N, C-alpha and C positions, 0 to 999 in steps of 0.2 A: 300484572305479566304472568301469562300462562306458558311454560315451559318444562317440558319433563328433564330437559337435559341439565343437570344441576351446575354445571360450569357456565353454561351460558346464561342463565337465570341469573346467578349471583354477578357476574360480570355486567350485566345489564342494571342489576338493581343499584350496584354501587355506583356505576355511572351515572344514572338517572336521579341519584340521591344527591351527587355531587353537583348537579344542576338545579336541584332544590324541588325536586319531586319526593312526594310519600308514595314509596313504592310497596305493593303487597305482591307476594309470589305465590302461584298454586302450580302444582305439578303435575295436574290430570284435569279433565273436563268437569268431574264431578265437584271436586274440591274448587275449581274456578267459578261455577256457578254457584255454590254456596256462599264464597267470598263477595262475589258480585251482588248479591241479594243483600249481604250485610253491609258491605263498604260503601255501596255505589259509587263507583270510579268514574272520573271525567274523561279517561280515554283507557283502553284496553290493548295491550299486545299480546297477541294470540297466535301460538304456534299451529300451523296448519296439522302436523302430524302428531297427535297424542295418543298415549296408551288408554283403550277403552273408549269413553265417549270421544270423537275426533272434532279436530279444530272447528269444522262447517257446523257441525249440529250445535256445539257450544256457542258459536257466533249467531246462528238461526234463533237460538232460545233467549240469548241475552237481549237480540234485538225484540223479541216478541214481548219480553218482559219490561224493558225499558231503553229506549234508542240510545246508543252510546257510540261514540267514532271508535272504530275498530282498525288497528293497523294489524295485518297478517303476515304471519313469518311463514315461507315456505322453501324447502329443501329441494322442490320439484322444478318450479321454475318454467313449466309448459303452460302456454296460452290459455289451454283448456283449464286448467287446474286454477290458474289465475281468475278467470271469467266466473268459473263456478263460486269462487271467495266471494267475489264481488257481488254476484247475484244474490248470496244469503245475507248481504249486508255489511260485508267489509267495505271500509272507506278507502284503503289503500294498502299496498302491499310490497314486501321487501324478499328478496331470496336470498338465502343464506349460502354463502357466509357474508356479512354485512358490516359496515364500518359504523362504530358507535357515533361519531359524529353524523353520518348522514340520519340513524335513527332518531337522534336527539332534534334534528332538522325536521323530521316529518313529522313527530310527535307534536312540537310548536305549531307546525302548519296546520294539523289538525285541530289543536285547540284555538288557533286564531280563527280558524274559518267556523267554528261553532260560534263564538264570539260577535263574528261580523254578522253570520245568519241571524243573530238573535236582534242586531240592532236593524237588519233589512227587513225584519218580520213586522216592525211597526210601518214600514211602506206599504200601504194598501193599494197594491198594483197588482193589474193582470195582464201578462204580456201573451199576444197572439201571433203565431208565426204560421202560416198555413192551416193545417188541421190539429197544431201543438197549442196548447194553451197551458200556460203557467202561471199559478197563482202564487206569487211571492210571498203573501203573508202567510198563508198556510202551507207553505211548501208542498205543493200538489200539482201533478201534470195529469193532463187530458189529453189523450190523441181521439179525435173523433167522437167525444163525449165519454170515453171510457177512460178510466183512470190507471195509469201506468205506477207502479210501484218501483220508485227509484231511491237510490241511497243516498245520503248526504252529499258526498263527491259527486254523483253522477248529475243532482239537482244543482249544483253550484256549478258545474261545467255546461249544463246545458242552459243555465240562466246567464253565464257569461256570453256564449255564443248567440244567445237571443237578444242580447242587449244591441248587437251590431249584425241582422240577419245580411247575409251575403258576402261580409267582409273575412277575408281569410286572417286568422289566429295563427300565427307562428307556433310549433309545439312549446319551443323555449318559454315564448310568453304565456302561454296557458298553465306551463307548469310552475311560471313566477306567481300568476294571478292566482291559481287555483291552490297550488300546494305550497306556494311561499319559498321556494328555491328554485333554481335554474339549472341544475348539472345536467350536461347534455345526455349523459348516460342514462339519465332517469326518464326521457321520453317516452321510454316504451310503457310507463304508467299512463300516459296521456292516451296512447294507441288502445290500451287495453279498454279504459273507461269508454272510449268513443265506440268500441266494439260493443260493449255492453249497452250504450245508450241505442244503437241500432237494433240490436236483438229485441229491446222493451220497446222501441218508439217506430220501429220500421227502418228498411236498410237505406231509405233515401233520404232520410231527415239530414242528416249531417254528410257533407261533401269534401272527399280528400282531395288536397291539392298537392301532388306527388312532390316530395322534397321540401316542401314547405309546412303545411298544418292542415287546418279543416276550417270549415265556415257551414253554418246553420243554411240550409236551402232556403231561399227566399221565393215565395210564390210568384 
């Protein structure tokens, strides 16, 4: 847990410890990177606005050293800010103030996705949809032969859409399949990740069905 507000950090630490997690707290970016190298955590909850080294740079350095699921906390809530966070390797985000129950649910979902991804890695399969090629074993994506750097969550979302090209997936269903929960208020999370996919793969790869959800465009 990387948070400079001691009240928030302590409250989260107590709640997560009650849920069975071993929680380490860092109050700034430099402390977080030092602890990260020593502890090698399974998941990181990272505040976007930190004194000194900000959360975006901390996330970037963590992912460069050893990929890890990152849940980013932000008080800004602007779409651009969220997309920047996803772009440096954050898997999910929550806007302050947040509920402890939802925080726990999202952390659990991140850990389940890591476990599921490890299981799927044994499936030596390549999915091709138009100009997009998805290597499910190595978790790599190529567009017209050029590799696109996706976060863990972006890859999982793309893979889910690619399982049935052309089929429209409701936002709530994607939220349940990828994030592990289906609260309607959190569907903005799906929207932000789809925008990130379009930015990396091309604007016409994922089609929006207004009021319903998304579909991977079938050639």
